[in-house]
C-alpha positions as CSV (number, residue, x, y, z in Angstrom):
1,X,-9.2,-6.4,-12.3
2,X,-11.8,-4.0,-13.4
3,X,-11.6,-1.0,-16.1
4,X,-12.4,2.2,-15.4
5,X,-14.3,4.4,-18.1
6,X,-14.7,7.6,-17.1
7,X,-15.8,6.4,-13.7
8,X,-14.0,5.7,-10.8
9,X,-15.3,2.7,-9.3
10,X,-15.3,2.7,-5.1
11,X,-12.7,5.2,-4.8
12,X,-14.1,8.4,-7.2
13,X,-16.9,9.7,-8.7
14,X,-19.2,6.9,-11.0
15,X,-19.6,9.5,-14.1
16,X,-20.1,7.1,-17.3
17,X,-20.4,9.6,-20.3
18,X,-23.2,9.1,-23.1
19,X,-25.8,6.1,-23.3
20,X,-23.9,2.6,-22.2
21,X,-25.4,-0.7,-22.5
22,X,-25.2,-3.1,-19.4
23,X,-22.5,-5.0,-21.0
24,X,-20.3,-1.8,-21.3
25,X,-21.3,-0.7,-17.5
26,X,-19.7,-4.4,-16.5
27,X,-17.0,-3.5,-18.1
28,X,-16.3,-0.2,-16.3
29,X,-16.4,-1.9,-13.4
30,X,-20.6,-1.4,-12.3
31,X,-21.9,-5.1,-12.2
32,X,-25.5,-5.5,-12.6
33,X,-26.1,-5.9,-8.5
34,X,-28.2,-3.6,-6.8
35,X,-27.1,-0.8,-6.4
36,X,-26.4,-1.6,-2.4
37,X,-24.1,-4.3,-3.3
38,X,-22.0,-2.2,-5.4
39,X,-21.1,-0.1,-3.1
40,X,-20.5,-1.8,0.2
41,X,-19.4,0.3,3.5
42,X,-16.1,-2.2,3.3
43,X,-15.3,-5.3,6.3
44,X,-16.8,-5.2,9.4
45,X,-15.0,-5.7,12.0
46,X,-17.6,-7.9,14.1
47,X,-18.0,-10.0,10.9
48,X,-14.4,-11.1,10.6
49,X,-15.0,-13.2,13.9
50,X,-17.3,-15.2,12.7
51,X,-15.9,-19.0,12.5
52,X,-15.2,-20.0,9.0
53,X,-15.1,-23.7,8.0
54,X,-12.7,-26.2,7.4
55,X,-11.3,-25.5,3.7
56,X,-12.5,-28.7,1.5
57,X,-10.2,-28.2,-1.4
58,X,-7.8,-31.0,-3.6
59,X,-4.8,-31.5,-3.6
60,X,-3.6,-29.3,-0.7
61,X,-2.8,-26.1,-2.2
62,X,-1.7,-22.9,-1.4
63,X,-1.0,-24.0,2.1
64,X,1.1,-20.6,1.7
65,X,0.3,-17.6,0.0
66,X,0.6,-18.1,-3.4
67,X,3.8,-15.7,-4.9
68,X,4.4,-14.8,-8.1
69,X,3.4,-12.1,-11.0
70,X,0.6,-10.9,-13.0
71,X,0.7,-8.1,-15.8
72,X,-2.4,-6.0,-15.1
73,X,-0.9,-3.3,-13.0
74,X,2.0,-2.8,-15.4
75,X,0.6,-3.2,-18.3
76,X,-3.1,-3.5,-18.2
77,X,-4.3,-3.9,-22.1
78,X,-1.8,-2.7,-24.4
79,X,0.0,-4.5,-27.2
80,X,3.2,-4.7,-24.8
81,X,1.1,-7.5,-22.8
82,X,2.4,-10.4,-25.2
83,X,4.0,-13.8,-25.4
84,X,7.1,-12.6,-25.5
85,X,6.8,-10.8,-22.2
86,X,5.3,-13.3,-20.6
87,X,8.6,-15.8,-21.4
88,X,10.8,-12.8,-20.4
89,X,9.3,-12.4,-17.1
90,X,9.9,-16.7,-16.8
91,X,13.4,-16.0,-17.5
92,X,13.6,-12.8,-14.8
93,X,12.7,-15.0,-12.5
94,X,15.3,-16.9,-12.7
95,X,18.3,-14.7,-13.3
96,X,17.2,-12.0,-10.3
97,X,16.9,-14.7,-8.1
98,X,12.7,-14.4,-7.5
99,X,12.5,-18.4,-7.8
100,X,14.9,-18.9,-5.1
101,X,13.2,-16.0,-3.2
102,X,9.8,-17.9,-3.7
103,X,7.9,-16.7,-6.4
104,X,6.5,-19.7,-8.1
105,X,3.5,-18.1,-10.7
106,X,3.3,-16.5,-13.9
107,X,-0.2,-15.3,-14.5
108,X,-2.0,-13.7,-17.2
109,X,-4.5,-11.3,-16.7
110,X,-7.3,-9.9,-19.3
111,X,-7.1,-9.3,-22.9
112,X,-5.3,-12.6,-23.8
113,X,-8.2,-14.2,-25.4
114,X,-10.4,-13.3,-29.1
115,X,-13.4,-11.5,-28.2
116,X,-15.1,-14.4,-29.5
117,X,-15.4,-18.0,-28.9
118,X,-14.9,-20.7,-31.7
119,X,-17.9,-22.6,-32.9
120,X,-17.6,-25.2,-30.4
121,X,-17.8,-23.0,-27.8
122,X,-14.0,-22.7,-27.2
123,X,-11.9,-19.5,-25.7
124,X,-9.4,-18.5,-28.8
125,X,-6.2,-17.2,-27.8
126,X,-5.6,-13.6,-29.4
127,X,-3.1,-15.1,-32.6
128,X,-1.0,-11.5,-32.3
129,X,-0.5,-12.0,-28.8
130,X,0.1,-15.3,-28.3
131,X,1.2,-16.7,-31.9
132,X,2.0,-20.2,-30.5
133,X,-0.9,-20.6,-28.2
134,X,-1.8,-20.6,-24.7
135,X,0.1,-23.9,-24.1
136,X,3.3,-23.4,-25.1
137,X,3.3,-20.7,-22.9
138,X,2.4,-22.9,-20.0
139,X,5.0,-25.4,-21.6
140,X,7.9,-22.3,-21.6
141,X,6.6,-21.8,-17.8
142,X,7.1,-25.1,-16.6
143,X,10.3,-25.5,-18.5
144,X,11.8,-22.9,-16.0
145,X,10.4,-25.2,-12.8
146,X,7.4,-21.8,-12.6
147,X,3.9,-22.4,-12.4
148,X,1.6,-20.9,-15.1
149,X,-1.8,-18.8,-14.7
150,X,-4.5,-17.5,-16.5
151,X,-7.8,-14.8,-15.8
152,X,-11.2,-15.0,-16.7
153,X,-14.3,-13.4,-15.0
154,X,-17.4,-15.3,-13.7
155,X,-19.5,-13.4,-16.2
156,X,-20.6,-13.4,-20.0
157,X,-18.0,-11.0,-20.8
158,X,-14.5,-10.2,-18.7
159,X,-13.4,-6.7,-17.6
160,X,-12.0,-5.0,-20.4
161,X,-14.4,-3.0,-22.4
162,X,-13.6,-5.0,-25.6
163,X,-15.7,-7.6,-24.0
164,X,-13.7,-10.7,-24.2
165,X,-15.3,-14.0,-23.3
166,X,-16.6,-14.8,-19.8
167,X,-16.9,-18.2,-18.1
168,X,-20.3,-17.7,-16.9
169,X,-22.5,-21.0,-18.5
170,X,-19.4,-22.3,-20.0
171,X,-17.2,-23.0,-16.6
172,X,-16.8,-26.9,-17.5
173,X,-15.4,-26.6,-20.7
174,X,-13.5,-23.1,-20.1
175,X,-11.6,-25.3,-16.8
176,X,-11.2,-28.7,-18.8
177,X,-9.2,-26.2,-21.3
178,X,-7.6,-24.4,-18.7
179,X,-6.9,-28.1,-17.7
180,X,-5.5,-29.1,-20.9
181,X,-3.0,-26.1,-21.3
182,X,-1.3,-27.0,-18.4
183,X,-2.9,-23.9,-16.1
184,X,-1.8,-24.0,-12.4
185,X,-3.5,-20.9,-10.6
186,X,-7.0,-19.2,-12.6
187,X,-8.3,-15.9,-11.4
188,X,-11.7,-15.2,-11.4
189,X,-13.4,-11.6,-12.0
190,X,-16.1,-10.2,-11.2
191,X,-17.8,-8.7,-14.1
192,X,-21.0,-9.2,-16.0
193,X,-21.9,-10.7,-13.7
194,X,-25.7,-10.7,-14.9
195,X,-26.8,-10.9,-11.7
196,X,-26.5,-14.4,-10.6
197,X,-25.7,-15.2,-6.3
198,X,-21.9,-14.7,-6.3
199,X,-21.4,-18.2,-4.3
200,X,-23.6,-19.8,-6.8
201,X,-20.9,-18.9,-9.7
202,X,-18.0,-19.2,-7.6
203,X,-18.9,-22.6,-6.6
204,X,-19.7,-23.6,-10.1
205,X,-15.9,-23.1,-11.2
206,X,-15.3,-24.4,-8.3
207,X,-16.6,-27.6,-9.1
208,X,-15.6,-27.6,-13.0
209,X,-11.6,-26.9,-11.8
210,X,-12.1,-30.1,-9.3
211,X,-13.8,-32.1,-11.8
212,X,-10.5,-31.6,-14.5
213,X,-8.5,-33.9,-12.0
214,X,-5.6,-30.9,-12.5
215,X,-4.6,-29.3,-9.1
216,X,-5.3,-25.4,-9.4
217,X,-4.9,-22.5,-7.1
218,X,-8.3,-20.9,-7.9
219,X,-8.6,-17.0,-6.8
220,X,-11.7,-15.3,-6.1
221,X,-11.4,-11.9,-7.2
222,X,-15.4,-10.4,-6.4
223,X,-14.0,-7.2,-4.6
224,X,-15.0,-8.6,-1.3
225,X,-18.8,-7.2,-2.2
226,X,-20.9,-10.4,-0.7
227,X,-18.0,-11.2,2.1
228,X,-16.6,-14.1,0.4
229,X,-14.0,-14.3,3.9
230,X,-17.2,-15.9,5.4
231,X,-18.4,-18.0,2.8
232,X,-14.9,-18.7,0.8
233,X,-13.2,-20.9,2.7
234,X,-14.3,-24.1,0.7
235,X,-14.7,-22.8,-2.6
236,X,-11.2,-21.2,-3.5
237,X,-7.8,-20.8,-2.4
238,X,-7.7,-17.3,-1.8
239,X,-10.4,-14.2,-1.8
240,X,-10.3,-10.7,-2.9
241,X,-11.6,-8.7,0.4
242,X,-11.3,-5.2,-1.4
243,X,-11.5,-3.4,-4.8
244,X,-8.9,-2.7,-6.9
245,X,-5.2,-1.0,-5.7
246,X,-3.7,1.5,-7.5
247,X,-0.2,2.7,-7.0
248,X,-1.0,5.4,-4.5
249,X,0.1,5.5,-0.8
250,X,-3.2,6.3,-0.2
251,X,-5.2,3.1,-2.2
252,X,-2.3,0.8,-0.3
253,X,-3.2,2.2,2.8
254,X,-7.0,2.5,2.5
255,X,-7.1,-1.2,1.5
256,X,-4.5,-2.5,3.9
257,X,-7.2,-0.9,6.7
258,X,-9.7,-3.0,5.1
259,X,-8.0,-6.3,5.5
260,X,-6.8,-6.0,8.7
261,X,-9.7,-6.9,10.2
262,X,-10.3,-9.9,8.9
263,X,-7.3,-12.0,10.4
264,X,-9.5,-14.5,11.7
265,X,-10.6,-15.6,8.1
266,X,-7.2,-16.3,6.6
267,X,-5.0,-19.7,7.0
268,X,-3.2,-22.6,5.2
269,X,-5.4,-22.9,1.7
270,X,-7.4,-19.8,2.3
271,X,-6.0,-16.4,2.6
272,X,-7.4,-13.1,2.4
273,X,-6.6,-10.9,-0.5
274,X,-6.0,-7.7,-1.0
275,X,-5.0,-7.0,-4.7
276,X,-1.3,-7.4,-6.4
277,X,1.6,-5.6,-5.6
278,X,2.2,-2.1,-7.0
279,X,6.3,-2.2,-5.6
280,X,8.5,-0.1,-8.6
281,X,5.7,1.0,-10.5
282,X,6.6,4.3,-9.6
283,X,3.6,6.0,-7.7
284,X,5.0,5.7,-4.5
285,X,8.5,5.8,-3.0
286,X,10.8,3.2,-2.2
287,X,10.1,3.7,1.5
288,X,6.2,3.3,0.8
289,X,7.1,0.4,-1.3
290,X,8.9,-1.0,1.8
291,X,5.6,-0.2,3.9
292,X,3.6,-1.8,1.1
293,X,6.0,-4.9,1.0
294,X,5.7,-5.6,4.8
295,X,2.0,-5.0,5.3
296,X,1.1,-7.8,3.1
297,X,3.9,-9.8,4.2
298,X,2.4,-9.2,8.0
299,X,-1.0,-9.9,6.2
300,X,-0.1,-13.5,4.8
301,X,-1.2,-11.9,1.7
302,X,-0.9,-13.3,-1.7
303,X,2.7,-11.8,-2.9
304,X,1.5,-11.0,-6.7
305,X,4.4,-8.4,-8.6
306,X,2.6,-6.3,-10.6
307,X,5.4,-3.9,-11.7
308,X,7.1,-4.8,-15.3
309,X,10.6,-6.5,-14.4
310,X,12.1,-5.9,-17.4
311,X,12.0,-2.3,-16.3
312,X,12.5,-2.6,-12.8
313,X,15.4,-0.8,-10.5
314,X,17.6,-2.1,-8.5
315,X,15.7,-1.3,-5.4
316,X,12.5,-2.4,-6.5
317,X,14.2,-6.4,-6.8
318,X,15.8,-5.6,-3.4
319,X,12.4,-5.3,-2.1
320,X,10.8,-7.9,-3.7
321,X,13.5,-10.2,-2.5
322,X,14.0,-9.5,1.0
323,X,14.0,-13.4,2.1
324,X,13.6,-12.2,5.6
325,X,10.2,-10.2,5.1
326,X,9.1,-13.0,2.3
327,X,9.3,-15.6,5.3
328,X,6.7,-14.0,7.3
329,X,4.3,-14.1,4.6
330,X,5.2,-18.0,4.0
331,X,5.2,-19.3,7.5
332,X,3.7,-22.4,8.2
333,X,1.4,-21.6,10.5
334,X,-0.4,-19.3,8.6
335,X,-1.4,-16.8,11.2
336,X,-2.6,-13.6,9.7
337,X,-1.3,-10.3,11.7
338,X,-3.5,-9.1,14.1
339,X,-3.4,-5.2,15.1
340,X,-2.2,-4.8,18.5
341,X,-2.0,-1.3,19.0
342,X,-3.4,1.9,16.6
343,X,-3.1,5.6,18.0
344,X,-2.9,8.8,15.7
345,X,-1.9,6.9,13.0
346,X,1.2,5.2,14.5
347,X,0.4,0.8,14.1
348,X,2.1,-2.1,15.9
349,X,0.6,-5.4,14.1
350,X,2.1,-8.7,15.7
351,X,2.0,-12.1,13.9
352,X,2.3,-15.5,15.4
353,X,5.1,-17.6,13.8
354,X,5.5,-21.7,13.8
355,X,8.1,-22.1,16.6
356,X,6.6,-19.9,19.0
357,X,8.6,-16.6,17.5
358,X,6.8,-13.1,16.7
359,X,7.1,-10.9,14.0
360,X,5.9,-7.3,15.4
361,X,5.7,-4.5,12.4
362,X,5.6,-0.6,13.8
363,X,3.9,1.2,11.3
364,X,4.2,4.8,10.6
365,X,1.0,6.0,8.2
366,X,1.9,10.0,9.7
367,X,4.2,12.5,7.4
368,X,6.9,12.9,10.2
369,X,8.6,10.4,12.0
370,X,7.0,8.8,14.7
371,X,8.4,6.3,17.8
372,X,6.4,3.1,18.5
373,X,7.2,0.9,21.0
374,X,5.9,-2.0,22.3
375,X,7.4,-5.3,24.6
376,X,7.9,-8.4,23.9
377,X,5.6,-9.7,26.7
378,X,2.8,-7.5,25.1
379,X,3.4,-9.7,21.4
380,X,2.9,-12.6,23.4
381,X,6.2,-13.9,23.7
382,X,6.9,-15.7,27.3
383,X,9.1,-13.3,30.3
384,X,13.0,-13.7,29.6
385,X,16.1,-12.2,30.2
386,X,16.4,-11.1,27.1
387,X,14.9,-11.7,23.2
388,X,16.9,-11.9,20.2
389,X,15.8,-8.5,17.8
390,X,15.9,-9.2,13.9
391,X,15.3,-6.3,12.0
392,X,13.8,-7.6,8.7
393,X,14.7,-4.4,6.4
394,X,18.8,-3.9,7.8
395,X,19.0,-8.0,8.5
396,X,20.9,-7.2,11.3
397,X,20.8,-9.3,14.4
398,X,20.4,-7.3,17.8
399,X,19.3,-8.5,21.1
400,X,16.6,-6.8,24.0
401,X,15.9,-7.0,27.4
402,X,11.7,-6.7,26.3
403,X,11.5,-3.5,24.8
404,X,10.6,-3.6,21.0
405,X,10.7,0.2,19.5
406,X,12.3,2.1,16.7
407,X,12.0,5.8,15.7
408,X,9.7,5.0,12.3
409,X,10.0,7.5,9.1
410,X,7.3,9.1,7.4
411,X,5.5,6.6,5.5
412,X,7.7,4.0,6.9
413,X,7.4,0.3,8.3
414,X,10.4,-1.5,11.1
415,X,9.8,-5.2,10.7
416,X,11.2,-7.3,13.9
417,X,11.3,-11.1,14.3
418,X,11.6,-11.5,18.0
419,X,12.4,-14.6,20.1
420,X,13.1,-15.3,23.4
421,X,17.1,-16.5,23.6
422,X,19.2,-18.2,26.3
423,X,22.2,-16.6,24.5
424,X,20.8,-12.7,24.0
425,X,24.1,-11.7,25.1
426,X,26.1,-12.7,22.5
427,X,24.3,-10.2,19.9
428,X,25.0,-6.8,20.6
429,X,22.2,-4.0,22.4
430,X,19.7,-3.0,20.1
431,X,20.4,0.9,19.8
432,X,17.6,3.0,18.8
433,X,17.9,6.1,16.5
434,X,15.7,8.6,16.4
435,X,14.6,12.7,15.4
436,X,12.3,14.9,16.7
437,X,11.2,15.9,13.1
438,X,11.8,16.1,10.0
439,X,13.4,19.6,9.4
440,X,13.0,22.0,7.1
441,X,15.6,24.3,5.7
442,X,15.7,27.5,4.2
443,X,18.4,27.1,1.5
444,X,21.2,29.3,2.8
445,X,20.1,29.7,6.6
446,X,20.9,27.3,9.2
447,X,18.3,24.9,11.0
448,X,18.1,22.8,13.7
449,X,17.4,18.9,14.6
450,X,18.0,16.8,17.8
451,X,18.6,13.4,17.7
452,X,18.2,10.3,20.0
453,X,20.2,7.4,20.6
454,X,18.7,4.7,23.2
455,X,20.3,1.7,24.3
456,X,17.5,-0.9,24.6
457,X,19.7,-3.6,25.5
458,X,21.0,-5.3,28.7
459,X,24.7,-4.6,27.7
460,X,26.8,-1.3,27.1
461,X,27.0,-0.3,23.9
462,X,30.7,1.2,23.8
463,X,32.8,3.5,21.8
464,X,29.0,5.0,20.5
465,X,29.8,7.6,17.5
466,X,26.7,9.2,16.2
467,X,26.9,11.1,12.4
468,X,24.3,12.7,10.5
469,X,24.9,12.5,7.0
470,X,24.1,15.2,4.5
471,X,24.5,15.6,0.9
472,X,27.5,17.1,-0.7
473,X,28.2,20.8,0.4
474,X,25.9,20.8,3.2
475,X,26.9,21.7,6.7
476,X,26.3,19.4,9.6
477,X,27.2,20.2,12.9
478,X,26.9,18.6,16.4
479,X,25.6,21.4,19.0
480,X,26.2,18.9,21.3
481,X,28.1,15.8,22.1
482,X,27.5,13.1,19.6
483,X,29.6,10.6,21.5
484,X,29.8,8.3,24.4
485,X,32.4,5.8,25.6
486,X,30.2,3.5,26.7
487,X,26.1,4.2,27.3
488,X,24.6,1.8,29.8
489,X,21.3,-0.6,28.8
490,X,18.5,1.4,28.9
491,X,20.5,5.0,28.8
492,X,19.7,7.7,26.2
493,X,21.8,10.3,24.2
494,X,20.9,12.9,22.5
495,X,22.3,15.5,20.4
496,X,21.9,18.6,18.9
497,X,22.5,19.2,15.4
498,X,23.1,22.5,13.3
499,X,22.1,21.7,9.0
500,X,23.0,24.2,6.5
501,X,22.1,23.9,3.1
502,X,24.0,25.9,0.7
503,X,22.4,29.3,-0.6
504,X,20.8,28.2,-4.3
505,X,20.1,24.9,-3.5
506,X,16.9,23.7,-5.3
507,X,13.1,23.0,-2.7
508,X,12.3,19.2,-2.4
509,X,13.5,16.3,0.0
510,X,17.2,15.2,0.2
511,X,18.3,12.2,2.4
512,X,19.5,12.9,5.7
513,X,20.4,9.5,7.2
514,X,21.3,9.6,11.1
515,X,23.7,6.6,12.0
516,X,24.8,5.1,15.3
517,X,28.2,3.3,15.4
518,X,29.4,0.8,18.4
519,X,30.7,-2.3,19.4
520,X,29.5,-4.4,21.9
521,X,31.2,-5.3,25.4
522,X,32.7,-8.4,23.0
523,X,34.0,-6.4,20.6
524,X,31.5,-7.0,17.5
525,X,31.1,-3.6,15.8
526,X,27.3,-2.6,15.0
527,X,25.4,0.1,13.0
528,X,22.1,1.2,13.1
529,X,20.9,3.8,10.5
530,X,17.9,6.0,10.6
531,X,16.8,6.9,6.7
532,X,15.8,10.5,7.5
533,X,14.9,13.2,4.6
534,X,15.1,17.0,5.3
535,X,13.0,19.3,3.1
536,X,14.6,22.5,1.2
537,X,11.8,25.2,1.6
538,X,11.1,28.6,0.1
539,X,9.2,30.7,2.3
540,X,6.0,32.2,1.0
541,X,5.4,35.3,-0.2
542,X,4.3,38.7,1.8
543,X,0.3,39.6,1.8
544,X,-1.8,36.7,0.4
545,X,-0.5,33.5,-1.5
546,X,-3.0,31.3,-2.8
547,X,-2.4,27.7,-1.7
548,X,-2.6,26.6,-5.7
549,X,0.6,28.8,-6.2
550,X,2.5,27.8,-3.2
551,X,4.5,24.1,-3.4
552,X,3.7,21.8,-1.2
553,X,5.8,19.5,1.1
554,X,3.8,16.4,0.7
555,X,0.5,15.7,-1.0
556,X,-1.6,12.4,-0.6
557,X,-4.7,11.5,-2.3
558,X,-7.4,9.1,-2.6
559,X,-7.9,8.9,-6.1
560,X,-5.4,10.0,-8.9
561,X,-2.8,13.5,-7.8
562,X,-4.1,16.8,-5.9
563,X,-4.9,18.9,-8.8
564,X,-4.6,23.1,-8.6
565,X,-7.2,25.1,-9.5
566,X,-9.4,22.8,-11.6
567,X,-11.4,19.2,-9.7
568,X,-9.6,16.0,-9.3
569,X,-11.3,15.2,-12.0
570,X,-10.6,11.5,-12.8
571,X,-7.3,9.5,-12.1
572,X,-4.9,11.3,-14.6
573,X,-2.9,14.4,-13.7
574,X,-4.9,17.4,-15.5
575,X,-8.0,15.6,-16.3
576,X,-10.1,18.1,-14.0
577,X,-12.6,20.5,-14.5
578,X,-13.1,24.0,-12.8
579,X,-13.5,24.2,-9.7
580,X,-17.4,24.6,-8.6
581,X,-18.9,23.7,-5.2
582,X,-22.7,24.6,-5.2
583,X,-23.4,26.2,-8.4
584,X,-20.7,28.8,-7.2
585,X,-17.3,29.0,-9.2
586,X,-13.5,29.0,-8.2
587,X,-10.7,30.3,-10.1
588,X,-8.2,29.3,-7.6
589,X,-8.1,26.4,-5.9
590,X,-7.1,22.4,-5.0
591,X,-8.9,19.7,-6.3
592,X,-8.9,16.7,-4.1
593,X,-10.5,13.3,-3.2
594,X,-10.8,11.8,0.4
595,X,-8.9,10.7,2.4
596,X,-6.5,13.9,1.5
597,X,-3.8,15.9,2.7
598,X,-1.9,18.7,1.5
599,X,1.0,20.3,3.6
600,X,3.2,23.8,3.0
601,X,5.9,25.6,4.3
602,X,4.9,28.4,6.3
603,X,7.9,28.7,8.6
604,X,6.1,31.3,11.4
605,X,5.1,34.0,8.1
606,X,1.9,33.9,8.1
607,X,-0.9,34.1,10.1
608,X,-4.2,33.0,8.9
609,X,-5.7,30.7,6.2
610,X,-8.8,30.4,4.4
611,X,-11.1,29.1,1.7
612,X,-14.7,28.1,0.4
613,X,-14.8,23.7,0.9
614,X,-17.2,21.6,-0.4
615,X,-17.7,18.8,-2.6
616,X,-17.5,19.2,-6.6
617,X,-20.6,19.7,-8.5
618,X,-19.2,16.9,-10.6
619,X,-20.5,14.7,-8.4
620,X,-23.8,15.8,-8.8
621,X,-25.5,15.7,-5.4
622,X,-23.6,12.3,-4.4
623,X,-20.2,12.1,-1.7
624,X,-19.4,13.6,1.4
625,X,-16.2,14.5,2.5
626,X,-14.8,16.8,6.3
627,X,-12.5,19.5,6.0
628,X,-9.7,20.1,8.5
629,X,-6.6,22.6,8.9
630,X,-3.8,21.1,10.7
631,X,-0.8,23.6,12.1
632,X,2.6,22.0,13.7
633,X,0.5,18.8,14.0
634,X,-1.9,20.5,15.6
635,X,-5.8,20.6,14.1
636,X,-6.8,24.6,14.2
637,X,-10.1,24.3,12.4
638,X,-12.6,21.5,11.1
639,X,-15.4,22.3,8.7
640,X,-17.9,19.8,9.5
641,X,-18.8,17.2,7.0
642,X,-20.4,18.2,3.4
643,X,-22.0,16.6,1.3
644,X,-22.8,16.9,-3.1
645,X,-26.3,19.0,-2.3
646,X,-24.4,21.6,0.5
647,X,-23.4,25.0,-1.2
648,X,-19.8,25.8,-0.5
649,X,-18.8,26.5,3.7
650,X,-16.1,28.9,4.9
651,X,-13.7,27.4,6.9
652,X,-10.8,29.1,8.4
653,X,-8.3,29.3,11.0
654,X,-5.6,31.3,12.8
655,X,-1.8,29.6,11.7
656,X,0.7,32.6,13.5
657,X,3.6,31.0,14.4
658,X,3.1,27.9,12.3
659,X,6.2,26.1,10.6
660,X,3.8,23.9,8.2
661,X,0.1,23.8,7.5
662,X,-1.9,20.9,6.1
663,X,-5.2,20.7,4.3
664,X,-7.3,17.4,5.2
665,X,-10.0,15.8,3.6
666,X,-11.8,12.9,5.4
667,X,-14.4,10.5,4.2
668,X,-17.7,11.8,6.4
669,X,-17.8,8.6,7.4
670,X,-19.3,6.4,4.7
671,X,-16.7,5.4,2.2
672,X,-14.9,7.8,-0.6
673,X,-17.3,6.8,-3.8
674,X,-17.8,10.6,-5.5
675,X,-15.6,12.2,-2.5
676,X,-14.5,15.0,-5.5
677,X,-13.5,17.6,-2.8
678,X,-12.4,21.2,-3.5
679,X,-10.4,23.9,-1.6
680,X,-11.9,26.7,-3.3
681,X,-10.0,30.4,-3.0
682,X,-7.8,28.7,-0.5
683,X,-5.1,30.9,0.2
684,X,-2.4,32.5,3.2
685,X,-2.5,35.7,4.9
686,X,1.3,36.0,5.1
């Protein structure tokens, strides 16, 4: 946990207002380490291949990645973080089946203590938040059959600006206090560390915890700055590999990409930790949260719920309680998934499981449906006549003769568990449903779509019926056959569709699921559904259309929301400033932060796009970003890499006939610090 005080450490501009003391700089997430250590380039895949020493920690703890709850992502230091909340979370673990699903730890984060120690140097729980003390809360959690965790920092103060006491110099007494309270898990942060060597700081607390005799899972939270995957396997049970996660698609994706290369360092008792879960906090769609949960489980990451379970929707509990996916995370072999293949935003991840099975995740980071395919042999399974294929989100068993494939929705992940099976024919054939794109529909006018249904099995899919569902009042009509008496293994049924939304339908995204219903030769009924989406769009006006005045189809941003007519500012909406690049101001435009992509519907009506681009002046002479224009999935202009020292550059592109246009900002190849990027005077000619 780090607090951002007018600074977006790692993700954004480190702009701090006023003169701050060294301690306050650390509370803002800026440590006393040298500048080079504060801005690491991220994990080097070559480093991940180095051998990791065998863990030498007591008690056989964390044989599988810890599962539980931490309050920080949902409450931060607000008054609602208190004794009643923590007890309520423990109650919900039982009431909502989370304990049964494997979640154990109920963990406190920062702000549980008073800012000053007592006269004997001991930590003092905040009497307003925890009137009965920490031990009473731990006892309550233990009485539920759960475990209890706490937080401090490997520095003189914790990360909050209030300056709560850290553990540096107090390791022995603090560890003893934690043990006396019944603590089962310690998260040890990295703020206000006074420049003390990281390995020394974290080993000192390790030794203090050992000396208590109480088995305590030890979570090292130094943000990956000192490559703990190289040295911490005999220090902690888990270590953060990245900076803090935020509740956005771009943050989650960036962190996953940093953590994936570190697979060789993870295993029973020593885990890579890409930070807590954001599932249910509201910044992503349910599809994106399923991807988040899938990727963390494939990566054998700790599963620490970061949403307020008291307010969580049923969909949140459904994701968090998926025992099929959790089983991958908790697999006894403890192997983190590796990347089998990645190309153009299509990812294939493979995880070896105890007993010889494999898990395969087909992950689509792009904004359009993508067909992603591999084989059971490529996943590491032996040659066989057939394989049992379990879809872990649809909880359905089918069989395949070897192909493992899915058309994966935008930002979606399909996860399979695969095993060679002599009785493969007892299961229905795997049938893959797909569409050629996300349809863009103008209200009152028909739009086209093509669907495909592929039989991946060795037996026919009989009495096949394909349906495309839409909201009430819409019309979906097949323009070619949507049924087949029998679809043999290896064959495909392609169907054209005409889609019409009623006149007056409001712009936005609408569910458009594609379902294939069929029977196996033995008469067993099977159904597979692709949860598709249609966008109702409004054509741009004739003449000059400014991007800031148009609705966008999609918007992904590296830090904070995309802003209209201002810079991106900090992490909250509306906190930017007038756009300025190299001293030149622009009244209209988009403020973004790398990596970013903003999509617009042009409907074939626009001929050209132009903008003045660069790093916003609020970043000073720092930051770097590349600017690109994409039309219907094809890059039509690239502006090169610009830094904060460069003036505004012109980028222009021909987009005649394009149905959609995306404005893309890349990180310039050197990370995303200070990358506040502007599309000044961005406009279409229509």
